[in-house]
C-alpha positions as CSV (number, residue, x, y, z in Angstrom):
1,M,6.2,59.1,-21.3
2,R,4.0,60.7,-18.6
3,N,0.9,59.0,-20.0
4,F,2.7,55.6,-20.1
5,I,3.8,55.9,-16.4
6,S,0.2,56.9,-15.5
7,F,-1.1,53.8,-17.3
8,V,1.3,51.5,-15.5
9,L,0.3,53.0,-12.1
10,L,-3.4,52.7,-12.9
11,G,-2.9,49.0,-13.9
12,A,-1.2,48.3,-10.6
13,C,-4.0,50.0,-8.6
14,L,-6.6,48.0,-10.5
15,A,-4.9,44.6,-10.0
16,S,-7.5,42.1,-8.9
17,P,-7.8,41.2,-5.2
18,A,-7.0,37.6,-6.1
19,A,-3.7,38.7,-7.7
20,R,-2.7,40.8,-4.8
21,A,-3.6,38.0,-2.4
22,A,-1.5,35.6,-4.3
23,E,1.6,37.8,-3.8
24,T,1.4,37.6,-0.1
25,W,0.0,34.0,0.3
26,P,-0.1,32.5,2.8
27,V,-0.8,34.9,5.6
28,K,-2.7,32.4,7.8
29,P,-2.9,28.6,8.4
30,V,-3.7,26.4,5.3
31,R,-6.0,23.4,5.7
32,L,-4.8,20.2,4.0
33,I,-7.9,18.0,3.7
34,A,-6.8,14.4,3.6
35,A,-9.3,12.2,1.7
36,A,-8.8,9.3,4.1
37,A,-8.9,8.2,7.7
38,P,-5.8,8.6,9.9
39,G,-3.0,6.1,9.4
40,G,-3.2,5.3,5.7
41,T,-0.9,6.3,2.9
42,T,-2.9,9.4,1.9
43,D,-2.9,10.6,5.5
44,Q,0.9,9.9,5.9
45,L,1.7,11.8,2.7
46,A,-0.5,14.7,3.8
47,R,1.4,15.0,7.1
48,I,4.8,14.8,5.4
49,I,3.8,17.5,2.9
50,G,2.2,19.6,5.6
51,Q,5.4,19.6,7.7
52,H,7.5,20.6,4.8
53,L,5.2,23.4,3.6
54,S,4.9,24.7,7.2
55,E,8.7,25.0,7.4
56,K,9.0,26.5,3.9
57,F,6.3,29.2,4.1
58,G,6.4,29.9,7.9
59,K,2.6,29.3,8.3
60,P,0.9,26.1,9.6
61,F,-0.3,23.6,7.0
62,V,-2.8,21.7,9.1
63,V,-4.0,18.2,8.1
64,E,-7.7,17.5,8.6
65,N,-9.0,13.9,7.8
66,K,-12.3,13.6,6.0
67,G,-12.7,9.9,5.1
68,G,-15.8,8.4,3.7
69,A,-17.5,7.7,0.3
70,G,-14.2,6.6,-1.2
71,G,-12.7,10.1,-0.8
72,G,-15.9,11.7,-2.1
73,L,-16.7,13.6,1.1
74,A,-13.3,15.3,1.2
75,A,-13.4,16.1,-2.5
76,Q,-16.9,17.6,-2.2
77,F,-15.8,19.7,0.8
78,V,-12.8,21.1,-1.0
79,Q,-14.6,21.8,-4.2
80,Q,-17.1,23.9,-2.3
81,A,-14.5,25.8,-0.3
82,E,-13.4,29.3,-0.9
83,P,-10.9,29.3,-3.7
84,D,-8.3,31.4,-1.9
85,G,-5.5,28.9,-1.4
86,Y,-6.3,28.1,2.2
87,T,-8.1,24.8,1.6
88,L,-6.4,22.1,-0.4
89,L,-7.2,18.5,-1.1
90,V,-4.7,15.6,-0.6
91,T,-6.1,12.6,-2.3
92,N,-5.4,9.7,-4.6
93,D,-6.6,8.2,-7.9
94,Q,-9.9,7.3,-6.3
95,L,-10.9,10.8,-7.3
96,S,-11.0,9.7,-10.9
97,M,-12.0,6.1,-10.3
98,K,-15.3,7.1,-8.7
99,A,-16.0,9.3,-11.7
100,S,-15.3,6.3,-14.0
101,F,-17.8,3.9,-12.6
102,E,-20.5,6.0,-10.9
103,T,-23.1,8.1,-12.7
104,K,-23.7,10.3,-9.6
105,V,-20.6,11.6,-7.9
106,E,-20.4,14.1,-5.1
107,Y,-18.0,16.3,-7.1
108,D,-16.9,17.3,-10.6
109,A,-13.5,15.5,-11.0
110,I,-12.5,17.7,-13.9
111,G,-14.2,21.1,-13.6
112,G,-14.4,21.3,-9.8
113,F,-10.7,21.4,-9.1
114,K,-7.4,23.0,-10.2
115,P,-4.8,20.3,-10.0
116,V,-1.6,21.4,-8.3
117,S,0.8,18.4,-8.5
118,T,1.1,14.7,-8.2
119,I,3.4,13.6,-5.4
120,V,4.0,9.9,-5.9
121,R,2.8,6.8,-7.8
122,G,1.9,3.7,-5.9
123,P,3.0,0.8,-8.0
124,V,0.5,-2.0,-8.6
125,V,1.7,-5.6,-8.5
126,M,0.0,-8.8,-9.6
127,G,1.0,-12.1,-7.9
128,V,0.0,-15.4,-6.4
129,G,0.5,-17.4,-3.2
130,K,3.7,-19.3,-2.9
131,D,2.0,-22.7,-3.7
132,V,0.3,-21.6,-6.9
133,P,2.1,-23.4,-9.7
134,V,3.1,-20.4,-11.8
135,N,6.1,-18.1,-11.9
136,D,5.3,-15.5,-14.4
137,L,2.3,-13.6,-15.9
138,Q,2.2,-15.8,-19.0
139,G,1.9,-18.9,-16.8
140,L,-0.9,-17.2,-14.8
141,V,-2.8,-16.5,-18.0
142,K,-2.4,-20.1,-19.2
143,L,-3.6,-21.3,-15.8
144,A,-6.6,-19.0,-16.0
145,K,-7.5,-20.3,-19.5
146,A,-7.3,-24.0,-18.5
147,K,-10.5,-26.0,-18.6
148,D,-12.6,-25.7,-15.5
149,S,-10.3,-23.0,-14.2
150,R,-11.7,-21.3,-11.1
151,L,-8.9,-18.7,-10.7
152,A,-9.9,-15.7,-8.6
153,F,-8.1,-12.5,-7.6
154,G,-8.6,-10.5,-4.4
155,S,-8.4,-6.7,-4.2
156,C,-8.7,-4.1,-1.5
157,G,-12.3,-3.3,-2.6
158,S,-14.8,-2.9,-5.4
159,G,-14.3,0.1,-7.7
160,T,-10.7,0.7,-6.8
161,I,-7.9,0.9,-9.4
162,L,-6.8,-2.5,-8.1
163,H,-10.2,-4.0,-8.9
164,L,-10.2,-2.4,-12.4
165,A,-6.6,-3.5,-13.1
166,G,-7.7,-7.1,-12.6
167,E,-10.6,-6.5,-15.0
168,L,-8.2,-4.9,-17.5
169,L,-6.1,-8.1,-17.3
170,N,-9.2,-10.1,-18.2
171,L,-9.9,-7.8,-21.2
172,T,-6.3,-7.7,-22.4
173,A,-5.5,-11.4,-21.9
174,G,-8.9,-12.9,-22.7
175,T,-9.2,-14.5,-19.3
176,Q,-12.2,-14.7,-16.9
177,I,-10.5,-14.4,-13.5
178,T,-13.2,-13.8,-10.9
179,H,-12.9,-10.7,-8.7
180,V,-13.2,-11.1,-4.9
181,P,-13.5,-7.8,-3.2
182,Y,-12.3,-7.3,0.4
183,R,-13.0,-4.5,2.9
184,G,-9.4,-3.4,2.9
185,C,-6.0,-4.6,1.7
186,A,-4.8,-6.4,4.8
187,P,-7.6,-9.1,4.8
188,A,-7.1,-9.7,1.1
189,M,-3.4,-10.5,1.6
190,V,-4.2,-12.6,4.7
191,D,-6.4,-14.9,2.6
192,V,-3.7,-15.2,-0.1
193,L,-1.2,-16.2,2.6
194,A,-3.7,-18.7,3.9
195,G,-4.3,-20.2,0.5
196,Q,-8.0,-19.2,0.6
197,I,-7.6,-17.2,-2.7
198,P,-4.8,-17.8,-5.2
199,M,-4.1,-14.4,-6.7
200,F,-3.8,-10.8,-5.6
201,V,-3.8,-7.4,-7.2
202,T,-2.5,-4.8,-4.8
203,V,-0.1,-1.9,-4.3
204,L,3.6,-2.8,-3.8
205,G,3.7,-1.9,-0.1
206,N,1.1,-4.5,0.7
207,A,2.9,-7.4,-1.0
208,A,6.6,-6.5,-0.7
209,P,7.2,-7.7,2.9
210,Y,5.6,-11.1,2.1
211,A,7.5,-11.3,-1.2
212,K,10.8,-10.8,0.6
213,E,9.9,-13.6,3.0
214,G,9.0,-15.9,0.1
215,K,5.4,-16.1,1.2
216,V,4.0,-14.8,-2.1
217,K,5.3,-14.5,-5.7
218,M,5.1,-11.1,-7.4
219,L,4.6,-11.9,-11.1
220,A,4.3,-8.5,-12.7
221,V,4.1,-4.8,-12.1
222,T,1.6,-2.7,-14.0
223,S,3.7,0.5,-14.2
224,R,5.6,1.5,-17.3
225,N,8.9,0.7,-15.8
226,R,10.3,-1.9,-13.5
227,L,10.5,-1.3,-9.8
228,T,13.8,0.0,-8.3
229,Q,13.2,-2.1,-5.2
230,F,12.4,-5.3,-7.1
231,P,14.1,-5.0,-10.5
232,E,13.6,-8.7,-11.2
233,V,9.8,-8.3,-11.4
234,P,8.9,-7.6,-15.1
235,T,6.3,-5.2,-16.2
236,A,3.0,-6.5,-17.7
237,R,4.1,-4.9,-21.0
238,E,7.3,-7.1,-21.0
239,A,5.0,-10.1,-20.4
240,G,3.2,-9.3,-23.7
241,L,0.2,-7.4,-22.2
242,G,1.0,-3.9,-23.5
243,E,-2.3,-2.4,-22.6
244,L,-2.1,-3.6,-19.0
245,V,-1.0,-0.3,-17.4
246,A,-2.4,0.9,-14.0
247,E,-0.5,3.5,-12.1
248,P,-2.2,4.9,-9.0
249,W,-1.3,8.5,-8.0
250,F,-1.4,10.6,-4.9
251,G,-1.5,14.4,-5.3
252,V,-2.7,17.8,-4.2
253,L,-5.6,19.8,-5.7
254,A,-7.2,23.1,-5.1
255,P,-10.8,24.5,-5.7
256,A,-11.3,25.4,-9.3
257,K,-11.0,29.2,-9.1
258,T,-7.9,29.3,-6.9
259,P,-5.5,31.9,-8.4
260,D,-2.9,30.4,-10.8
261,A,-0.1,32.3,-9.0
262,I,-0.8,30.3,-5.8
263,V,-1.2,27.0,-7.6
264,N,2.0,27.4,-9.6
265,R,3.9,28.5,-6.5
266,L,2.7,25.4,-4.6
267,A,3.5,23.1,-7.6
268,E,7.1,24.4,-7.8
269,E,7.6,23.9,-4.1
270,L,6.2,20.4,-4.2
271,K,8.4,19.5,-7.2
272,A,11.5,20.6,-5.4
273,F,10.4,18.7,-2.3
274,V,9.8,15.4,-4.1
275,E,13.0,15.7,-6.0
276,D,15.1,16.2,-2.9
277,P,17.2,13.0,-2.6
278,A,16.4,12.5,1.1
279,V,12.7,12.9,0.6
280,A,12.8,10.6,-2.4
281,A,14.6,7.9,-0.4
282,R,12.0,8.3,2.4
283,L,9.1,7.9,0.0
284,E,10.7,4.8,-1.6
285,E,11.0,3.3,1.8
286,M,7.2,3.5,1.8
287,Y,7.2,1.6,-1.5
288,L,6.1,4.7,-3.4
289,A,7.6,6.1,-6.6
290,P,8.2,9.9,-6.3
291,E,6.7,11.8,-9.2
292,A,5.8,15.5,-9.3
293,N,3.8,16.5,-12.3
294,G,2.7,20.1,-12.5
295,P,-0.8,21.5,-12.9
296,E,-1.2,20.9,-16.7
297,R,0.2,17.4,-16.7
298,F,-1.8,16.4,-13.6
299,A,-5.0,17.6,-15.2
300,T,-4.2,15.5,-18.3
301,I,-3.6,12.5,-16.1
302,I,-7.0,12.8,-14.3
303,K,-8.9,13.1,-17.6
304,A,-7.0,10.2,-19.2
305,D,-7.7,8.1,-16.1
306,I,-11.4,8.8,-16.4
307,D,-11.5,8.0,-20.1
308,K,-9.5,4.8,-19.7
309,W,-11.2,3.3,-16.7
310,S,-14.7,4.3,-17.9
311,R,-14.0,2.1,-21.0
312,V,-12.9,-0.8,-18.8
313,V,-16.0,-0.5,-16.7
314,R,-18.2,-0.6,-19.8
315,E,-16.4,-3.4,-21.6
316,A,-16.0,-5.6,-18.5
317,K,-19.5,-4.8,-17.3
318,V,-18.1,-4.0,-13.9
319,T,-20.5,-3.7,-11.0
320,V,-19.7,-2.4,-7.6
321,Q,-20.6,-4.5,-4.6
């Protein structure tokens, strides 16, 4: 018995510094590196999360914006940071999109991070201007296949999931709808409203206000389920295009060697936060779908994204402008 007690005490004394640090984390401010400029959805989410975690843990969770290179600068910065739980990345699916279409990326999307949790999904909608003579996705495909069709879709930029969702539509439906990239989502929607371009592929928040006013028609959503805010809009699967699924995510990641105890503690707190009815309602007001997946599931999502969109890039011969 005496030997057993001595063994237990020795094990406690020899516990790794990382394990001991995880037990008391956090003891100082935590940096939330937002992979975007101030004002966008990623930045807004980082600040909502930061406020909650500050209140929960009693230490400041300070947001720092590092935009540039499609989120690459922030990802590289966090990947190279000390893996002690005091530098975290708040980013979106562009982390895996860049790895899908670029041969040289600033970071390792799979090996360079320890995923903590997704926070929300940003539903993607496909639609047209109010004067385009189609009312559903099947009609759009028929129009695109018509002789001398010059149908084009606008997106927020080359290499985004919105761009690749349009290319996946082409692959799935056998269409040749031309991609027109814009430098941002707002100008893309402005041209749809003005009739300069017939079709859009964008996130729900960009199209919803115009759809409510009858200025655009949302034909389909590329998520697995219909939207709670617009239950009348069918999914692409329901329209007969089962492979047309594109579900952008926003989430939190840590450097690869961050202790599991810290990562799991954060993941549990973020899950409770997202599932709070008041928080969920606030996120839905931003046209986001709350979804907290833990570390293992989040890692699976990132890998699946890279596998899927790499195939789309190859098969559609996507080039980035």
